[in-house]
N, C-alpha and C positions, 0 to 999 in steps of 0.2 A: 504496501499499500504508497511506504511512504519511498520509494523508488519509483513505484510510477504516480505521484505526488510530483519527485525532482526531477523526474526526466518532460514530464509535464511545465511543467516552471521551466526550464531548461531550452525547451522546446519554443515559449511560448515568446522568453528575453531573446533568442534567436531572431525568432523571425521579425520583435522591436529591434531589434538593432541595424535589422537588413534593410527593415521599414525604413529609419533614418536614413540610412546610406544612401538607398536608395532615391529617396525626400529630396537630399542636399544634391547629390549629381543629377536626377533627371530634372529635379522641379527648382533647380536654385541655378547649379554651376552649366548644364547644361543650355538652359535658354539666355543668361548672361553671355553664353561663349559667342551664342549664333547671332546674338542682337546685336554685341560687341564686331563680329566680322563684316555684318554685315550693314553698321551705320560706319565701318570707316571703311567699306573695300563699296560698297554698295546704297551710300547714302541717299543719294536719287530715288534710286525704288523702292527701298528699305521705309523713307519717309509717304508713298503716295505718289510720284513723278509729281509734288506741286508744281503748280504756275506761280508766280508773283509776278503783280503789274511793274510798274513803273517808280512804287513809292515802296515795295518790297513789303506789301499785304499779300499772302495767299488770297488768290481767287478760283483755284481748281485742282484738277486733274491734268495731265497731259493725255490720261488715257478715259477721263470720262466725258461726254461732250454734253454742251449744256444748249438754253434755248433762249433765244432773243427775242422777248415781247415785250411788247408796249407798258406804258402802266398803268395799272388797270384804274381807270378812271368809273367805272362801274367792276363792281370784284363777283357781282354775282350772276353778270351774262358770259355766259360761257365762250358766243363768240369772240365777243371780246380779249376775252383770257387769252385766247387762242391765236390771237394777229400778232402776224412778227413788227417787231422794229426796224422796219426798213433802215433804217442807219449804218446796223450791222450786217456783216455777212451771213448768212443765217447755215447750220448744219444740216444734214440728212433730215428725212423724216425719221419719227421715234416709233413707228409701231410693233410693238412688241407684247409681252406678257401681262402687264398690269399698268395701272397709273398709282400714286402714290401723290399725298400729301406735305412730306417732309422734307423728300430731297425738290424744293420748288425751282431751282437751277435744270433740268429736269424731268421732265413727265414717266419716266420708267423709275420703276426702284426694282426690279425681276429682268433679268439677263435672257434674251431668248427672242427668236424668229417668230415670226406671224404663224408658221408651219402654212401657210395657205400654197393652193395649187396654184400653178399658173395663168389657170383660167378659174378661179374660184372670183366669181361677180362681183363682193366682193372688195378681193382684194383690186382685183381691175378697176372698181370704182375710184381707191383709193389710189392709184398710178393715176389716174385722167383726169383727179381733183387738184393730185398736186405737182402734176405738168400745165394744167391750167395755171393756178394759181402762180406758178414759176414763170410763164411768161408775160402774166397780168403784173408783176411784182417786179420783175426783171425790165421792163419794156419802158425805156423812158422818151424824151421827146429827139434825143440825136442816136438812139439805140433801140431799135426793133429786133426783138426775141424770137426768133422762127421755133418751129415743132420740132426740125430736127437738130436745134443747138442745143436744147435740151438735155443730160447725160443722164446716163440710169442710176446714179448717183443721188439724182436731183428728186428723185420722182420713189426712192425705194430705201424703207429702212437697210442696214444690216445684220447680220446674221445674230449680233447681241442686241443690236438694237440700241447700241449705246455708244456706236462710234463717235470718234471728238474728231474724225479727216474726212474730208471731203477730196473731191478727184480736183487738180489744179484747172480742167475745164469747166468744172461749176464754180470757181472761183472766179476765175476768167469772166462769166458770162455775169454778175453779179455788181463785178466793178464799177460799170457805169451808175446804174441805178447808187453805188453807197458814197461815188462821186458826187450823182446829183445833192445826195441827203446831205451827205455833207460840205459842201461847197468847195467840194475840192479840184482840184486835177486831175483826171483820168490815167496822167503818168505816174504822176507821184503815187494812189493806189495801184495800180498794174505794176509798180516797182515792191510793195511794201508783199504784195502777191509773191510775187518772183523771190524775195526774200525769205519765206518765210513756207517757200515749198522744197520740201525732200525729195529725192529721188528715192531709186529703190535700193534695199537695203545691200551692200554690200556691192550694189549694181547690177543687180539681176535678179533679185528676190523682190518678191513684189509690187505695187505699183507707183509712179509720183501720188506727193500728198500734200494735202495741207491741215495742218489742226488748226481747227477755226479759231477756237479760244486765245490761242499763241496771235494770230492774224487778228484779231478784235483789239489785244491789248495796245499792238501794233498801231492799228486805226486809230486807237484811243491815243496814245503819244502823240500821232502824226495830227491828228485834229487842235490837238494843246499846245504844241509850239510854235 
């Protein structure tokens, strides 16, 4: 009986010591090591790929798209709430899995595609409506957008629904409207688009792209200069 109690106590003591050692190693030392390496070697990625404006304030992430809507004069009007502020470059549509009231800079909180087939009537209508809006919004007194000029990314959402980038073609299509809305020279706006265009990764992977948030930060700096 005494041996049984002694063995049980010994096993409990060994288990508690193992629990303490593993807690320190796996729960303290390992997370600190991983966090330290991440902060030292991959600081930007570890902190969410934050983007800062000219004043140093964090305004978003380079990995997550944002919406650019007009200030809501009537918050209860859903049509007004969804109306874009045409002085800014606009991102891709954000048709995905669900909307939210938390992340007001983007209409989605769940990453994912619509999963609608190409001939789905709802998807066809979304694309047709988006194309009509792109043509109407970006046609100015000096520049008329033709239907064939509208690139695919202007009227379709990405696989994640959270794409922060647009194609250089879609950015170029918006140049005249942005210049007119901000009373800037077209050449000035074309330059910031060119300066914020990223080429293919390693020169051959993916497609050239423009980060909309970074582009709008450059635009804001241009209008304030």
